[in-house]
C-alpha positions in Angstrom: 0.0 0.0 0.0 1.3 3.5 -0.9 1.2 5.7 2.2 3.2 8.7 3.3 4.2 8.5 7.0 5.8 11.7 8.2 7.5 11.7 11.6 6.4 15.1 12.9 8.1 14.6 16.2 11.5 14.1 14.5 10.9 17.3 12.5 9.5 19.5 15.2 10.4 18.0 18.5 8.4 19.3 21.6 7.9 22.9 20.4 4.1 22.5 20.3 3.7 20.3 23.3 1.1 21.7 25.7 0.4 24.7 23.5 -3.1 25.6 22.3 -3.6 26.3 18.6 -6.7 27.4 16.6 -7.1 26.1 13.0 -9.8 28.0 11.1 -11.1 25.7 8.4 -9.6 22.8 10.4 -12.1 20.2 9.1 -11.1 20.9 5.5 -8.5 19.2 3.4 -5.3 21.1 4.5 -6.6 22.1 7.9 -7.4 18.5 8.9 -3.8 17.4 8.1 -2.5 20.3 10.1 -4.8 19.2 13.0 -3.4 15.7 12.8 0.2 16.8 12.9 -0.4 19.2 15.8 -2.2 16.5 17.8 0.7 14.2 17.2 3.0 16.9 18.5 1.1 17.2 21.8 -0.8 20.4 21.1 -4.3 21.2 22.3 -6.1 21.9 19.0 -9.3 23.9 18.4 -10.9 23.5 15.1 -13.4 26.2 13.8 -15.2 25.2 10.7 -18.7 25.9 9.3 -18.5 22.6 7.2 -19.3 24.4 4.0 -16.2 22.9 2.5 -14.9 20.6 5.2 -16.3 17.5 6.8 -16.4 16.5 10.5 -15.2 13.0 9.6 -11.9 14.5 8.5 -11.1 15.3 12.2 -13.0 12.6 14.0 -9.8 10.4 14.5 -8.0 13.3 16.3 -8.5 14.7 19.8 -9.5 18.2 18.8 -12.1 20.6 20.2 -14.5 21.2 17.4 -16.5 24.4 17.1 -19.0 24.6 14.3 -19.1 28.2 13.2 -18.1 30.8 10.6 -15.2 33.2 10.5 -17.9 35.8 9.8 -19.2 35.3 13.4 -17.0 37.5 15.6 -18.4 36.1 18.8 -17.6 32.5 17.8 -14.2 33.6 16.6 -13.4 35.2 20.0 -14.4 32.0 21.8 -12.3 29.9 19.5 -9.2 32.1 19.8 -9.2 32.5 23.6 -6.2 30.9 25.2 -4.4 30.1 21.9 -0.8 30.7 21.3 -1.0 30.2 17.5 -3.7 30.7 14.9 -3.5 28.8 11.5 -5.9 30.6 9.2 -6.9 28.0 6.6 -10.6 28.9 6.2 -11.5 30.3 2.8 -13.7 29.6 -0.2 -11.5 28.0 -2.8 -11.8 27.6 -6.6 -11.0 30.2 -9.2 -14.0 29.4 -11.5 -16.5 29.7 -8.6 -15.0 33.0 -7.6 -15.6 34.3 -11.1 -19.3 33.4 -10.7 -19.6 34.6 -7.1 -17.2 37.5 -6.4 -19.3 39.2 -3.7 -19.4 36.0 -1.6 -15.7 35.4 -2.0 -14.9 38.9 -0.8 -17.2 38.5 2.2 -15.8 35.2 3.3 -12.1 35.5 2.3 -11.4 39.2 2.8 -13.8 40.2 5.6 -13.4 36.8 7.3 -9.6 37.2 7.3 -10.0 40.6 8.9 -12.2 39.1 11.6 -9.5 36.4 12.3 -6.8 39.0 12.7 -9.0 41.1 15.0 -9.8 38.1 17.2 -6.1 37.3 17.4 -5.2 40.9 18.0 -7.7 41.1 20.9 -6.1 38.1 22.8 -2.6 39.4 22.0 -3.5 42.8 23.4 -5.3 41.6 26.5 -2.8 38.8 27.3 0.0 41.2 28.4 3.4 39.9 29.5 3.8 37.8 26.3 0.4 36.2 26.6 -2.2 35.8 23.9 -1.6 34.8 20.3 2.1 34.8 19.4 1.7 34.4 15.6 -1.0 34.0 12.9 -0.2 31.9 9.8 -2.1 32.7 6.6 -3.0 30.2 3.8 -2.0 32.5 1.0 -2.0 31.4 -2.6 0.3 31.3 -5.6 -2.6 32.5 -7.7 -1.7 36.1 -6.8 1.3 35.9 -9.2 -1.0 35.9 -12.2 0.9 36.4 -15.5 4.4 36.9 -13.9 7.0 34.8 -15.7 8.1 31.6 -13.8 9.8 30.8 -11.6 7.7 32.9 -9.2 9.7 34.9 -6.6 8.0 36.7 -3.7 9.3 40.1 -4.8 7.3 40.0 -8.0 4.2 42.2 -8.2 0.8 40.6 -7.4 -1.2 40.4 -10.6 -4.4 38.5 -9.6 -6.5 37.3 -12.5 -9.6 36.1 -10.5 -11.7 37.3 -7.6 -10.3 34.4 -5.6 -6.7 35.6 -6.2 -7.7 39.1 -5.4 -9.0 38.1 -2.0 -5.8 36.2 -1.3 -3.8 39.4 -2.2 -6.0 41.4 0.1 -5.4 38.9 2.9 -1.7 39.2 2.5 -1.9 43.0 2.7 -4.0 42.7 5.9 -1.5 40.3 7.5 1.4 42.6 6.7 -0.5 45.7 7.9 -1.5 44.1 11.2 2.1 43.0 11.9 3.2 46.6 11.3 0.4 48.4 13.1 -0.4 46.2 16.1 2.6 44.2 16.9 0.8 40.9 16.1 3.3 38.8 14.3 2.0 37.2 11.1 3.3 35.0 8.3 1.9 34.5 4.8 2.5 31.1 3.1 1.8 31.1 -0.6 0.6 27.6 -1.4 1.3 26.0 -4.8 -1.4 23.5 -5.9 -1.6 21.5 -2.7 -2.9 17.9 -3.1 -3.3 14.8 -1.1 -5.8 12.5 0.8 -9.0 14.1 1.9 -9.1 16.6 -0.9 -12.7 16.7 -2.1 -13.3 15.0 -5.4 -17.0 15.5 -5.5 -17.3 19.2 -6.0 -18.0 20.7 -9.4 -14.9 22.8 -8.7 -12.6 20.0 -7.6 -8.9 20.5 -7.9 -7.3 18.7 -10.9 -5.8 15.7 -9.2 -9.0 15.0 -7.3 -11.1 15.5 -10.4 -8.8 13.2 -12.5 -8.9 10.5 -9.8 -12.7 10.5 -9.7 -13.0 10.3 -13.5 -10.5 7.5 -13.9 -12.0 5.5 -11.1 -15.4 5.8 -12.7 -14.1 4.7 -16.0 -14.5 8.1 -17.6 -12.2 10.4 -19.6 -10.9 13.2 -17.4 -11.6 16.8 -18.5 -8.7 19.1 -19.3 -9.3 22.8 -19.8 -7.2 24.2 -22.6 -4.4 22.3 -24.4 -3.1 20.6 -21.2 0.3 22.0 -21.6 -0.2 24.3 -18.6 2.0 23.3 -15.8 1.8 23.3 -12.0 4.1 23.1 -9.0 2.0 20.3 -7.4 2.8 20.1 -3.7 1.9 17.2 -1.4 -0.1 18.4 1.7 2.5 17.3 4.2 4.8 20.0 2.8 2.2 22.7 3.5 1.8 21.4 7.1 5.5 21.4 7.6 5.8 25.0 6.3 3.0 26.1 8.7 4.7 24.5 11.7 8.1 26.0 10.7 6.5 29.4 10.5 4.8 29.1 13.8 8.0 28.2 15.6 10.4 30.5 13.7 12.6 32.7 15.9 12.3 36.4 15.9 9.6 38.4 14.1 8.3 37.4 10.6 6.4 40.6 10.2 3.9 39.5 7.6 6.5 38.2 5.3 5.3 36.2 2.2 6.9 32.8 1.5 6.4 30.3 -1.2 5.3 26.8 -0.3 5.9 24.4 -3.2 8.3 21.7 -4.4 10.3 23.8 -6.8 9.3 21.8 -9.8 6.5 21.6 -12.3 4.4 19.0 -14.1 2.1 19.6 -17.1 -1.5 18.7 -16.8 -1.2 16.3 -19.8 1.7 14.5 -18.1 -0.3 14.3 -14.9 -3.2 12.7 -16.7 -0.9 10.1 -18.3 0.8 9.3 -15.1 -2.4 8.9 -13.2 -4.0 6.8 -16.0 -1.0 4.4 -15.8 -1.2 4.2 -12.0 -4.8 3.3 -12.2 -4.3 0.9 -15.1 -6.5 2.8 -17.6 -4.1 4.2 -20.1 -6.7 4.1 -22.8 -8.8 6.8 -21.1 -7.5 9.8 -22.9 -8.5 13.3 -21.7 -11.2 15.3 -23.4 -10.2 18.9 -23.9 -12.6 21.8 -23.2 -11.9 25.6 -23.6 -9.7 27.5 -21.2 -11.5 28.8 -18.0 -11.5 32.5 -17.1 -8.9 33.3 -14.4 -6.8 30.2 -15.0 -3.0 30.6 -15.2 -0.7 28.9 -17.7 2.2 28.0 -15.4 3.1 27.9 -11.7 6.6 27.2 -10.4 7.9 28.2 -6.9 11.3 29.7 -6.2 12.0 28.5 -2.6 15.0 30.6 -1.7 13.1 32.9 0.7 11.3 30.0 2.4 14.6 28.3 2.9 16.2 31.5 4.2 13.5 32.5 6.7 11.9 29.1 7.6 14.6 26.6 6.7 11.9 25.0 4.6 12.5 22.2 2.1 9.9 19.9 0.8 9.7 16.7 2.8 7.6 14.6 0.4 8.4 14.6 -3.4 5.7 14.8 -6.0 5.9 11.2 -7.1 5.6 9.7 -3.6 2.8 12.1 -2.8 0.9 11.3 -5.9 1.2 7.5 -5.4 -0.2 7.9 -1.8 -3.0 10.2 -3.0 -4.1 8.0 -5.9 -4.1 5.0 -3.5 -6.3 6.9 -1.1 -8.8 7.8 -3.8 -8.8 4.3 -5.1 -9.7 3.0 -1.6 -12.2 5.8 -0.9 -13.9 5.8 -4.3 -14.1 2.1 -4.6 -11.4 0.6 -6.9 -7.9 -0.5 -5.8 -4.9 1.0 -7.5 -2.5 -1.3 -9.2 
């Protein structure tokens, strides 16, 4: 069986033992993996999630305190943040295509919601005194803000968002940097590059490409590729994103809202991905069907990791091929057909 077992204790020691951490969106795909790692490290974990994109079953195996609620509810946010040393802000509406259809909703949840999370953290930081309260807030930023910049993408490039989703992530970064400068609340922005792995929802109309491909192949259907398929992505296994968040939380000194890429520093074309997954699932005859390009989609993504290495000492801990094998195995078991 293809699995990825990461020894979080070997990587992060006892830094999080007996600390309290809030994960917004913690019942979602990335948030639940973060909850799993923090629990393994001895942290007391609070998960706040309205279950609009996550699922309670994602966190049932882990000893977390679950609060069902929205980041738009300031009272619930204050309750969830109380007593926490760290806040990992993962809650957001994803999907570029859906954001093009519903820009107002995305601004409400992703931008106003992020402001609410910062205000809740700031309130505990301010009232804690003597070093109490929230020490640092980590933001699930997005590589989508790079837009049409040439690859590889470096954090000093201008933000050129091409979708309302990307624009909300750019706004979130600006807020995180502003709060670090204005209120002394330390923050870190982690620009995720195409995170994938077990528990990523394959049943949404806006499913990410690896999840969507897995569902199609396992149903004996041809996967859909938007455009010519030569667009490339820096696909990043979810444990790498978890590792980056933990490194950011425990980093010495002040991060001050700095932006850092979280990727693998490589890229795979969508056509290559389709062929590789078809081979893994023993259905090489299922060729993709190509539809038109989608509004807001980007041609290439590719992370330069120099700044992440410098500030966080981040390096990917799971390579693409190993992560893909484990992910395909998980979908095969979950969706009902064993991988080869």
